[in-house]
C-alpha positions as a Markdown table, in Angstrom:
| # | Residue | x | y | z |
|---|---|---|---|---|
| 1 | Met | 0.0 | 0.0 | 0.0 |
| 2 | Thr | 1.5 | 3.3 | -1.1 |
| 3 | Leu | 1.3 | 6.7 | 0.6 |
| 4 | Arg | -0.8 | 8.0 | -2.3 |
| 5 | Ser | -3.5 | 5.4 | -1.8 |
| 6 | Ile | -3.8 | 6.4 | 1.8 |
| 7 | Leu | -4.0 | 10.2 | 1.2 |
| 8 | Leu | -6.3 | 10.2 | -1.8 |
| 9 | Pro | -9.5 | 9.3 | 0.0 |
| 10 | Gly | -8.9 | 11.9 | 2.7 |
| 11 | Ser | -8.3 | 14.5 | 0.1 |
| 12 | Ile | -11.6 | 13.7 | -1.6 |
| 13 | Leu | -13.4 | 13.9 | 1.7 |
| 14 | Leu | -11.9 | 17.3 | 2.4 |
| 15 | Leu | -12.8 | 18.5 | -1.1 |
| 16 | Ile | -16.5 | 17.4 | -0.6 |
| 17 | Ala | -16.7 | 19.1 | 2.8 |
| 18 | Gly | -15.3 | 22.3 | 1.3 |
| 19 | Leu | -17.9 | 22.3 | -1.4 |
| 20 | Val | -20.7 | 21.8 | 1.1 |
| 21 | Trp | -19.4 | 24.5 | 3.3 |
| 22 | Gly | -19.2 | 26.9 | 0.3 |
| 23 | Gln | -22.8 | 26.1 | -0.6 |
| 24 | Glu | -24.0 | 26.9 | 2.9 |
| 25 | Glu | -22.1 | 30.2 | 2.8 |
| 26 | Thr | -23.7 | 30.9 | -0.6 |
| 27 | Val | -27.2 | 30.1 | 0.7 |
| 28 | Asp | -26.6 | 32.4 | 3.7 |
| 29 | Asp | -25.3 | 35.1 | 1.4 |
| 30 | Lys | -28.5 | 35.0 | -0.6 |
| 31 | Gln | -30.7 | 35.8 | 2.4 |
| 32 | Pro | -32.5 | 39.2 | 1.9 |
| 33 | Pro | -30.8 | 42.0 | 3.8 |
| 34 | Ala | -32.5 | 43.3 | 6.9 |
| 35 | Val | -34.9 | 46.3 | 6.4 |
| 36 | Leu | -33.7 | 49.4 | 8.2 |
| 37 | Val | -36.6 | 51.2 | 10.0 |
| 38 | Asp | -36.3 | 54.9 | 10.8 |
| 39 | Pro | -36.1 | 55.0 | 14.7 |
| 40 | Glu | -38.2 | 58.2 | 14.7 |
| 41 | Asp | -41.0 | 56.5 | 12.7 |
| 42 | Ala | -40.9 | 53.4 | 14.9 |
| 43 | Trp | -41.1 | 55.6 | 18.0 |
| 44 | Arg | -44.0 | 57.6 | 16.6 |
| 45 | Leu | -46.0 | 54.4 | 15.8 |
| 46 | Arg | -45.3 | 53.1 | 19.3 |
| 47 | Glu | -46.3 | 56.4 | 20.8 |
| 48 | Met | -49.6 | 56.3 | 18.9 |
| 49 | Glu | -50.3 | 52.8 | 20.2 |
| 50 | Leu | -49.5 | 53.8 | 23.8 |
| 51 | Met | -51.7 | 56.9 | 23.6 |
| 52 | Ala | -54.6 | 54.9 | 22.3 |
| 53 | Arg | -54.1 | 52.4 | 25.1 |
| 54 | Ile | -53.9 | 55.2 | 27.7 |
| 55 | Arg | -57.2 | 56.8 | 26.4 |
| 56 | Gly | -58.9 | 53.4 | 26.7 |
| 57 | Leu | -57.6 | 52.8 | 30.2 |
| 58 | Glu | -58.6 | 56.4 | 31.3 |
| 59 | Leu | -62.2 | 55.9 | 30.1 |
| 60 | Glu | -62.4 | 52.5 | 31.9 |
| 61 | Leu | -61.1 | 54.1 | 35.1 |
| 62 | Val | -63.7 | 56.9 | 34.8 |
| 63 | Gln | -66.5 | 54.4 | 34.3 |
| 64 | Glu | -65.4 | 52.4 | 37.3 |
| 65 | Arg | -65.2 | 55.5 | 39.5 |
| 66 | Ala | -68.6 | 56.6 | 38.4 |
| 67 | Val | -70.0 | 53.2 | 39.4 |
| 68 | Arg | -68.2 | 53.4 | 42.8 |
| 69 | Met | -69.5 | 56.9 | 43.5 |
| 70 | Lys | -73.0 | 55.8 | 42.7 |
| 71 | Arg | -72.7 | 52.9 | 45.2 |
| 72 | Glu | -71.3 | 55.2 | 47.8 |
| 73 | Gln | -74.2 | 57.7 | 47.3 |
| 74 | Glu | -76.7 | 54.8 | 47.6 |
| 75 | Trp | -75.0 | 53.7 | 50.8 |
| 76 | Leu | -75.0 | 57.3 | 52.2 |
| 77 | Glu | -78.8 | 57.6 | 51.5 |
| 78 | Phe | -79.4 | 54.2 | 53.2 |
| 79 | Thr | -77.5 | 55.3 | 56.3 |
| 80 | Lys | -79.5 | 58.6 | 56.4 |
| 81 | Leu | -82.7 | 56.6 | 56.3 |
| 82 | Leu | -81.5 | 54.4 | 59.2 |
| 83 | Ala | -80.7 | 57.5 | 61.2 |
| 84 | Leu | -84.4 | 58.5 | 61.0 |
| 85 | Leu | -85.4 | 55.3 | 62.8 |
| 86 | Pro | -85.6 | 55.1 | 66.6 |
| 87 | Glu | -82.5 | 53.5 | 68.1 |
| 88 | Glu | -84.3 | 50.5 | 69.4 |
| 89 | Lys | -85.7 | 49.7 | 65.9 |
| 90 | Arg | -82.5 | 50.1 | 64.0 |
| 91 | Pro | -81.0 | 46.8 | 62.6 |
| 92 | Glu | -77.7 | 45.6 | 63.8 |
| 93 | Leu | -74.6 | 46.9 | 62.1 |
| 94 | Pro | -72.7 | 44.6 | 59.8 |
| 95 | Gln | -69.6 | 43.0 | 61.4 |
| 96 | Phe | -67.2 | 45.2 | 59.4 |
| 97 | Leu | -68.9 | 48.3 | 60.8 |
| 98 | Ala | -69.6 | 47.0 | 64.3 |
| 99 | Asp | -65.9 | 46.5 | 65.0 |
| 100 | Lys | -65.3 | 50.2 | 64.3 |
| 101 | Ala | -68.5 | 51.6 | 65.8 |
| 102 | Pro | -68.2 | 53.8 | 68.9 |
| 103 | Gln | -69.7 | 52.7 | 72.2 |
| 104 | Lys | -73.1 | 54.0 | 73.2 |
| 105 | Gly | -72.9 | 57.4 | 74.8 |
| 106 | Ala | -69.3 | 58.0 | 73.7 |
| 107 | Ala | -68.0 | 60.1 | 70.9 |
| 108 | Ser | -65.6 | 58.7 | 68.3 |
| 109 | Asn | -62.1 | 60.2 | 68.7 |
| 110 | Gly | -63.7 | 63.1 | 70.6 |
| 111 | Ile | -65.8 | 64.2 | 67.6 |
| 112 | Ala | -69.5 | 64.8 | 68.1 |
| 113 | Pro | -71.8 | 62.7 | 65.8 |
| 114 | Glu | -73.1 | 65.8 | 64.0 |
| 115 | Asn | -69.6 | 67.1 | 63.4 |
| 116 | Ala | -68.5 | 63.7 | 62.2 |
| 117 | Ala | -71.3 | 63.7 | 59.6 |
| 118 | Lys | -70.3 | 67.1 | 58.4 |
| 119 | Glu | -66.7 | 66.0 | 58.1 |
| 120 | Phe | -67.7 | 62.9 | 56.2 |
| 121 | Glu | -69.8 | 65.0 | 53.8 |
| 122 | Ser | -67.0 | 67.5 | 53.2 |
| 123 | Gln | -64.6 | 64.6 | 52.5 |
| 124 | Arg | -67.1 | 63.1 | 50.1 |
| 125 | Gln | -67.4 | 66.5 | 48.2 |
| 126 | Leu | -63.6 | 66.7 | 47.9 |
| 127 | Glu | -63.4 | 63.2 | 46.5 |
| 128 | Arg | -66.2 | 63.9 | 44.0 |
| 129 | Ala | -64.6 | 67.1 | 42.9 |
| 130 | Ala | -61.3 | 65.3 | 42.3 |
| 131 | Glu | -63.2 | 62.6 | 40.4 |
| 132 | Ile | -65.0 | 65.2 | 38.2 |
| 133 | Lys | -61.6 | 66.7 | 37.4 |
| 134 | Asn | -60.2 | 63.3 | 36.3 |
| 135 | Ile | -63.3 | 62.6 | 34.2 |
| 136 | Leu | -63.2 | 66.0 | 32.5 |
| 137 | Arg | -59.5 | 65.5 | 31.7 |
| 138 | Ala | -60.1 | 62.0 | 30.3 |
| 139 | Tyr | -63.1 | 62.9 | 28.2 |
| 140 | Leu | -61.4 | 66.0 | 26.8 |
| 141 | Arg | -58.4 | 63.9 | 25.9 |
| 142 | Ala | -60.6 | 61.2 | 24.3 |
| 143 | Glu | -62.3 | 63.9 | 22.2 |
| 144 | Gly | -58.9 | 65.1 | 20.9 |
| 145 | Val | -59.0 | 68.4 | 22.9 |
| 146 | Arg | -55.3 | 69.2 | 23.6 |
| 147 | Ala | -55.5 | 73.0 | 23.9 |
| 148 | Leu | -57.2 | 73.0 | 27.4 |
| 149 | Asp | -55.5 | 71.6 | 30.5 |
| 150 | Leu | -57.5 | 71.7 | 33.7 |
| 151 | Leu | -55.5 | 72.3 | 36.8 |
| 152 | Glu | -58.1 | 73.0 | 39.5 |
| 153 | Val | -61.8 | 72.6 | 39.6 |
| 154 | Gly | -62.9 | 73.7 | 43.1 |
| 155 | Leu | -66.1 | 72.1 | 44.5 |
| 156 | Val | -69.5 | 71.1 | 43.1 |
| 157 | Gly | -72.3 | 73.6 | 43.2 |
| 158 | Ala | -75.8 | 73.7 | 41.9 |
| 159 | Gly | -75.3 | 72.8 | 38.2 |
| 160 | Tyr | -71.6 | 73.8 | 38.1 |
| 161 | Ile | -68.1 | 73.3 | 39.6 |
| 162 | Gly | -65.7 | 76.0 | 40.6 |
| 163 | Pro | -63.6 | 78.0 | 40.9 |
| 164 | Val | -61.7 | 76.7 | 37.9 |
| 165 | Val | -58.1 | 77.2 | 36.8 |
| 166 | Ala | -56.9 | 75.9 | 33.4 |
| 167 | Arg | -54.1 | 76.4 | 30.9 |
| 168 | Gln | -54.4 | 77.1 | 27.2 |
| 169 | Leu | -51.8 | 75.4 | 25.0 |
| 170 | Asp | -50.9 | 75.7 | 21.4 |
| 171 | Glu | -50.7 | 72.9 | 18.9 |
| 172 | Asn | -47.2 | 72.0 | 20.1 |
| 173 | Gly | -48.3 | 71.8 | 23.7 |
| 174 | Arg | -46.6 | 75.1 | 24.7 |
| 175 | Phe | -48.2 | 77.4 | 27.2 |
| 176 | Leu | -50.3 | 80.3 | 25.9 |
| 177 | Ser | -52.4 | 81.7 | 28.7 |
| 178 | Thr | -54.2 | 81.0 | 32.0 |
| 179 | Leu | -58.0 | 80.8 | 32.3 |
| 180 | Val | -59.6 | 81.5 | 35.6 |
| 181 | Ala | -63.4 | 81.3 | 36.2 |
| 182 | Asp | -65.8 | 81.2 | 39.2 |
| 183 | Arg | -67.9 | 78.4 | 37.6 |
| 184 | Leu | -67.6 | 75.7 | 34.9 |
| 185 | Arg | -70.8 | 74.1 | 33.6 |
| 186 | Leu | -71.8 | 72.0 | 30.6 |
| 187 | Glu | -74.4 | 72.5 | 27.9 |
| 188 | Lys | -75.4 | 69.8 | 25.5 |
| 189 | Ser | -77.5 | 69.2 | 22.4 |
| 190 | Arg | -78.6 | 65.6 | 22.0 |
| 191 | Ser | -80.1 | 66.4 | 18.7 |
| 192 | Gly | -77.2 | 68.4 | 17.4 |
| 193 | Phe | -74.4 | 66.1 | 18.8 |
| 194 | Thr | -72.6 | 69.0 | 20.4 |
| 195 | Leu | -71.3 | 69.8 | 23.8 |
| 196 | Thr | -70.1 | 73.2 | 25.2 |
| 197 | Leu | -67.9 | 74.0 | 28.1 |
| 198 | Val | -69.1 | 77.2 | 29.7 |
| 199 | Leu | -66.7 | 79.2 | 31.9 |
| 200 | Glu | -68.5 | 82.0 | 33.8 |
| 201 | Ser | -67.3 | 85.1 | 35.6 |
| 202 | Gly | -63.7 | 84.8 | 34.7 |
| 203 | Tyr | -60.8 | 86.1 | 32.8 |
| 204 | Glu | -57.7 | 85.1 | 30.7 |
| 205 | Arg | -54.3 | 86.1 | 31.8 |
| 206 | Arg | -51.6 | 86.5 | 29.1 |
| 207 | Gly | -48.4 | 87.4 | 30.8 |
| 208 | Gly | -49.2 | 90.4 | 32.9 |
| 209 | Pro | -52.5 | 91.8 | 31.5 |
| 210 | Val | -55.9 | 90.3 | 32.5 |
| 211 | Trp | -58.5 | 90.0 | 29.7 |
| 212 | Pro | -62.1 | 89.6 | 30.8 |
| 213 | Phe | -64.3 | 86.9 | 29.2 |
| 214 | Pro | -66.8 | 88.2 | 26.5 |
| 215 | Lys | -70.0 | 89.4 | 28.0 |
| 216 | Glu | -73.4 | 87.9 | 27.2 |
| 217 | His | -76.8 | 89.6 | 27.0 |
| 218 | Asn | -78.0 | 91.4 | 30.1 |
| 219 | Gln | -74.5 | 91.6 | 31.5 |
| 220 | Gly | -72.6 | 94.8 | 32.4 |
| 221 | Asp | -69.2 | 95.7 | 31.1 |
| 222 | Ala | -66.1 | 95.2 | 33.2 |
| 223 | Ser | -63.9 | 98.3 | 33.6 |
| 224 | Thr | -61.0 | 98.1 | 31.0 |
| 225 | Asp | -58.1 | 100.2 | 29.9 |
| 226 | Glu | -57.5 | 101.4 | 26.3 |
| 227 | Ser | -56.0 | 98.1 | 25.2 |
| 228 | Gly | -59.1 | 96.2 | 26.4 |
| 229 | Ala | -57.5 | 94.6 | 29.4 |
| 230 | Ala | -59.3 | 94.7 | 32.7 |
| 231 | Thr | -58.1 | 97.3 | 35.2 |
| 232 | Ser | -58.1 | 94.7 | 38.0 |
| 233 | Val | -58.8 | 91.0 | 38.6 |
| 234 | Glu | -61.9 | 91.9 | 40.5 |
| 235 | Glu | -63.2 | 93.9 | 37.5 |
| 236 | Ala | -62.4 | 91.0 | 35.2 |
| 237 | Arg | -64.4 | 88.5 | 37.3 |
| 238 | Arg | -67.5 | 90.6 | 37.5 |
| 239 | Thr | -69.0 | 89.6 | 34.1 |
| 240 | Gly | -68.2 | 87.5 | 31.1 |
| 241 | Val | -68.7 | 84.0 | 29.7 |
| 242 | Leu | -66.2 | 81.9 | 27.7 |
| 243 | Arg | -67.8 | 79.1 | 25.6 |
| 244 | Ile | -65.7 | 76.3 | 24.3 |
| 245 | Pro | -67.8 | 74.3 | 21.8 |
| 246 | Leu | -67.1 | 70.6 | 20.9 |
| 247 | Ala | -68.8 | 69.5 | 17.7 |
| 248 | Gly | -69.6 | 65.9 | 16.8 |
| 249 | Val | -69.8 | 64.7 | 20.5 |
| 250 | Lys | -72.3 | 62.3 | 21.8 |
| 251 | Pro | -73.4 | 63.9 | 25.1 |
| 252 | Gly | -74.8 | 60.7 | 26.6 |
| 253 | Pro | -71.5 | 59.6 | 28.4 |
| 254 | Trp | -71.0 | 63.1 | 29.7 |
| 255 | Leu | -74.5 | 63.2 | 31.1 |
| 256 | Gln | -74.1 | 59.9 | 32.8 |
| 257 | Ala | -70.7 | 60.6 | 34.3 |
| 258 | Leu | -71.1 | 64.4 | 35.1 |
| 259 | Pro | -74.8 | 65.0 | 35.9 |
| 260 | Glu | -73.8 | 67.7 | 38.5 |
| 261 | Leu | -72.5 | 70.0 | 35.7 |
| 262 | Phe | -75.7 | 70.1 | 33.6 |
| 263 | Ser | -78.9 | 72.1 | 34.1 |
| 264 | Pro | -82.2 | 70.4 | 35.1 |
| 265 | Glu | -83.5 | 71.0 | 31.6 |
| 266 | Asp | -80.5 | 69.1 | 30.1 |
| 267 | Leu | -81.0 | 66.2 | 32.5 |
| 268 | Asp | -84.7 | 65.9 | 31.4 |
| 269 | His | -84.6 | 63.0 | 28.9 |
| 270 | Lys | -88.4 | 63.0 | 28.4 |
| 271 | Val | -89.3 | 63.3 | 24.7 |
| 272 | Ser | -93.1 | 63.0 | 24.8 |
| 273 | Asp | -96.0 | 63.1 | 27.3 |
| 274 | Gly | -98.2 | 61.0 | 25.0 |
| 275 | Arg | -100.8 | 63.8 | 24.3 |
| 276 | His | -99.7 | 64.5 | 20.7 |
| 277 | Asn | -98.8 | 62.4 | 17.7 |
| 278 | Ser | -95.5 | 63.6 | 16.4 |
| 279 | Phe | -96.2 | 62.4 | 12.8 |
| 280 | Thr | -99.5 | 64.4 | 12.7 |
| 281 | Leu | -97.8 | 67.5 | 14.1 |
| 282 | Arg | -95.0 | 67.3 | 11.6 |
| 283 | Tyr | -97.5 | 66.9 | 8.7 |
| 284 | Ser | -99.5 | 69.9 | 9.9 |
| 285 | Met | -96.4 | 72.0 | 10.4 |
| 286 | Asn | -95.0 | 71.2 | 7.0 |
| 287 | Glu | -98.3 | 72.1 | 5.3 |
| 288 | Leu | -98.1 | 75.6 | 6.9 |
| 289 | Leu | -94.4 | 75.9 | 6.0 |
| 290 | Glu | -95.0 | 74.8 | 2.4 |
| 291 | Lys | -95.7 | 78.3 | 1.3 |
| 292 | Pro | -92.5 | 79.6 | -0.5 |
| 293 | Arg | -90.8 | 82.6 | 1.2 |
| 294 | Gln | -88.2 | 85.0 | 0.0 |
| 295 | Gly | -85.2 | 83.0 | -0.9 |
| 296 | Gly | -86.7 | 79.6 | -0.1 |
| 297 | Arg | -88.8 | 77.8 | 2.6 |
| 298 | Trp | -88.4 | 75.7 | 5.8 |
| 299 | Arg | -89.3 | 72.1 | 6.5 |
| 300 | Leu | -89.6 | 70.1 | 9.7 |
| 301 | Val | -87.6 | 67.0 | 9.0 |
| 302 | Ser | -88.1 | 65.2 | 12.2 |
| 303 | Leu | -89.8 | 65.7 | 15.6 |
| 304 | Gly | -89.3 | 63.6 | 18.7 |
| 305 | Gly | -92.5 | 64.6 | 20.5 |
| 306 | Val | -94.0 | 67.3 | 22.7 |
| 307 | Val | -94.1 | 67.7 | 26.5 |
| 308 | Gly | -96.7 | 70.2 | 27.5 |
| 309 | Thr | -96.3 | 72.9 | 24.9 |
| 310 | Gln | -92.6 | 72.3 | 24.5 |
| 311 | Trp | -91.4 | 70.6 | 21.3 |
| 312 | Arg | -88.6 | 68.1 | 21.7 |
| 313 | Asp | -85.8 | 66.7 | 19.5 |
| 314 | Ile | -86.3 | 69.1 | 16.5 |
| 315 | His | -84.6 | 68.9 | 13.1 |
| 316 | Leu | -85.4 | 71.8 | 10.7 |
| 317 | Ala | -84.0 | 72.3 | 7.2 |
| 318 | Glu | -83.9 | 75.5 | 5.2 |
| 319 | Leu | -84.4 | 74.8 | 1.5 |
| 320 | Ala | -83.5 | 77.1 | -1.4 |
| 321 | Leu | -85.9 | 77.7 | -4.3 |
| 322 | Asp | -84.4 | 74.8 | -6.3 |
| 323 | Gly | -84.9 | 72.4 | -3.3 |
| 324 | His | -81.3 | 72.0 | -2.1 |
| 325 | Val | -80.6 | 72.3 | 1.6 |
| 326 | Val | -79.0 | 75.7 | 2.7 |
| 327 | Arg | -78.7 | 74.9 | 6.4 |
| 328 | Arg | -80.0 | 72.6 | 9.1 |
| 329 | Ile | -81.1 | 73.4 | 12.6 |
| 330 | Phe | -81.1 | 70.9 | 15.5 |
| 331 | Ala | -82.6 | 71.6 | 18.9 |
| 332 | Asp | -83.5 | 69.6 | 22.0 |
| 333 | Arg | -86.3 | 71.9 | 22.9 |
| 334 | Gly | -88.4 | 74.5 | 21.2 |
| 335 | Gln | -91.4 | 76.8 | 21.9 |
| 336 | Leu | -93.8 | 78.2 | 19.3 |
| 337 | Ser | -95.5 | 81.6 | 19.6 |
| 338 | Leu | -97.1 | 84.3 | 17.5 |
| 339 | Gln | -96.3 | 88.0 | 17.8 |
| 340 | Gly | -98.7 | 89.7 | 15.4 |
| 341 | Asp | -98.2 | 88.1 | 12.0 |
| 342 | Asn | -94.7 | 86.9 | 13.0 |
| 343 | Leu | -94.1 | 83.3 | 14.0 |
| 344 | Met | -91.4 | 82.8 | 16.6 |
| 345 | Phe | -89.8 | 79.4 | 17.2 |
| 346 | Ala | -87.5 | 79.8 | 20.3 |
| 347 | Leu | -85.0 | 76.9 | 20.3 |
| 348 | Glu | -82.7 | 75.8 | 23.0 |
| 349 | Ser | -79.7 | 73.4 | 23.3 |
| 350 | Gly | -79.0 | 73.0 | 19.6 |
| 351 | Ala | -76.8 | 73.7 | 16.7 |
| 352 | Gln | -76.8 | 75.0 | 13.1 |
| 353 | Glu | -75.1 | 73.2 | 10.3 |
| 354 | Arg | -73.9 | 74.9 | 7.1 |
| 355 | Asp | -71.7 | 73.1 | 4.5 |
| 356 | Gly | -71.2 | 70.2 | 6.8 |
| 357 | Glu | -69.9 | 72.4 | 9.6 |
| 358 | Arg | -72.0 | 72.3 | 12.8 |
| 359 | Thr | -71.9 | 75.2 | 15.3 |
| 360 | Pro | -73.7 | 75.3 | 18.7 |
| 361 | Phe | -76.2 | 78.0 | 19.4 |
| 362 | Leu | -74.8 | 81.2 | 20.8 |
| 363 | Ala | -75.5 | 81.3 | 24.5 |
| 364 | Gly | -77.4 | 78.0 | 24.0 |
| 365 | Arg | -80.4 | 79.7 | 22.3 |
| 366 | Tyr | -81.6 | 80.6 | 18.9 |
| 367 | Thr | -84.9 | 82.1 | 17.7 |
| 368 | Leu | -86.2 | 81.3 | 14.2 |
| 369 | Val | -88.5 | 84.1 | 13.0 |
| 370 | Leu | -90.9 | 83.8 | 10.1 |
| 371 | Thr | -92.4 | 87.1 | 9.1 |
| 372 | Gln | -95.8 | 87.8 | 7.6 |
| 373 | Val | -97.4 | 84.4 | 8.2 |
| 374 | Asp | -101.1 | 83.6 | 7.9 |
| 375 | Arg | -101.9 | 84.1 | 11.6 |
| 376 | Gly | -105.4 | 82.6 | 11.3 |
| 377 | Ala | -104.1 | 79.4 | 9.6 |
| 378 | Trp | -101.5 | 78.9 | 12.2 |
| 379 | Leu | -104.0 | 79.3 | 15.0 |
| 380 | Ala | -106.5 | 77.1 | 13.4 |
| 381 | Ala | -103.9 | 74.3 | 13.1 |
| 382 | Gly | -104.0 | 73.9 | 16.9 |
| 383 | Leu | -100.2 | 73.4 | 17.3 |
| 384 | Pro | -98.9 | 73.2 | 20.8 |
| 385 | Gly | -98.0 | 76.6 | 22.1 |
| 386 | Leu | -100.3 | 78.5 | 19.7 |
| 387 | Asn | -103.4 | 78.9 | 21.7 |
């Protein structure tokens, strides 16, 4: 056996192994190159995902807190009812309360029962005010409102909360001014899908000068200097209302979570008292509106019903002579009246829509006036409010 016969098989094996290794390297080399992602784009996408998650969690937290507050209110009302019963007829306290209950004839921690009740009520008001602040911040964020940042909201009053301090921010989140108001309340239009934040008796501070809020009807003017700034904070807070409208908002969740900030009229969900047929009323109304007027005519598109003499959930359309819609009016409530030969339709809690843009009523009210109507025909129709 020669040395060549011994080395030849090993050389062949090495050659085959080298070919296989080269093929593997070739296969690896043919793998597509990794795609490079711009770190800024990746972070922006991740930020959008996180913000969407935060909004969802904030809304869930608000809903859970609303349920908890409702249960606490029910428990408070229950304990008040128990306090009205004679002591000998009161049921025994649950075990978790009996362990902490004071002994008969003794005050708890030296606090008289009536003072303890007042302290509990004050604490409950503070907790509810803090909850309202969190709800407002969460809902504003969910509606895409970034220009208003609530800092303080005060305490709950009759249909409002206050005093209120907020910051105005620009589109980049930079500070613009400070808003201060004695009261913050909400106005809604269920029919117009709008919600308005109303800041009353306040001012805007930009740097040093203080600018009073715009005045509404029947309000006096605040004392101002030549530039329009108020001469003092006290003068600025005398009058003025700042309205911040939000269009395309369903007011239902706001009503459910923040009933303390709405008026009793806004909290009244009743649409009809059953005394009138809404279809018949709409038919009669449109017959009277059919007469063309200068520039066009009006049509009652829909009507929810009538409560007493107040029309509810109203949708009116102004039509041009060729029949196309010029504008639409939505209102939660309306009252018909005749002044001479002029028909007045006083509408509340609504909005006007032109070219697809919806704007809430100024000061929450709008009166539609039709001049030179047939007074006798309108009275004969027997419509609610026209007696």
